[in-house]
N, C-alpha and C positions, 0 to 999 in steps of 0.2 A: 479538521484538526484532530478530532477524536479518532478518526480512522487511521491517520498517520501515527498517532500514539499507540493504537492497537497493533499496527504493523511493526512498530519499533519494539514493543514488548514481545511480540511473537518472535522477532529476530533474536532478541536478547535471550529468551528462554530456549530457543532452538540451539543457539551457539553454546550457551552455558551447559545445557544438558549433554550435547554432543562432546564437549570438552571433558566433562566428568565421566562419561561412559567410555570414551575411546582413548583418551590421553590422560592417564593417571599421574604422570610425572610432571605435568606443567604446573608452574606456580600460579597462585591466584592473581598476582600482579600482571603476569603475561596474559592470562585469560581476559582480564579486564581491559588491558591495552588493546588486544585484538578485537574485542567486542566494540570498544569505543571507536576504533579505526573503521570497523565494518559499518557502524551506524553513520559515521561521517561520510564514508565513501558512498554508501547506498542511500543516503538521505534524500538527494534529489529524485531518485527513482521511486523511493517509498512515498514521497510527497506527490509525485505525479500519479502513482497508482492509487493513492488515497483519494485524489480528486475524481478519478474515474469510478472508483467504488462508490463514493458519496453521490455522484451524479446518477449512477445506475440504481441506487436505492430510492431516489425521489423523482426521477424523470422517466416516464414510461415511453416506450417506442411504439409508434403507430405507423405502419408502412403506408397507409392511405392518407396520412395527415397532409402531405405536400399536395396531393391531388385535390383535397378538400379546400385548401387555401387557394389554390389556383382557380377552382370553380367559383368560389365566393368572390374573388377579385374580378373575375370576368363578368359576373352578373351584376356587380355593384358599381 
């Protein structure tokens, strides 16, 4: 959940900054509408990406783990 929030904030800051740097004539209402629409459309992708990031922070990969499990089950 925290990672998804961070991704949402990063998306908001990126879009807001790019609108203010590259498009000076867009009104604030249109900027907010585009950002809200982008967050709604990209929400499922950000949620999936946040689960992957969260898992990679706390679950380590060991390429020999499956062979160790197979050796232990064969001996036991």
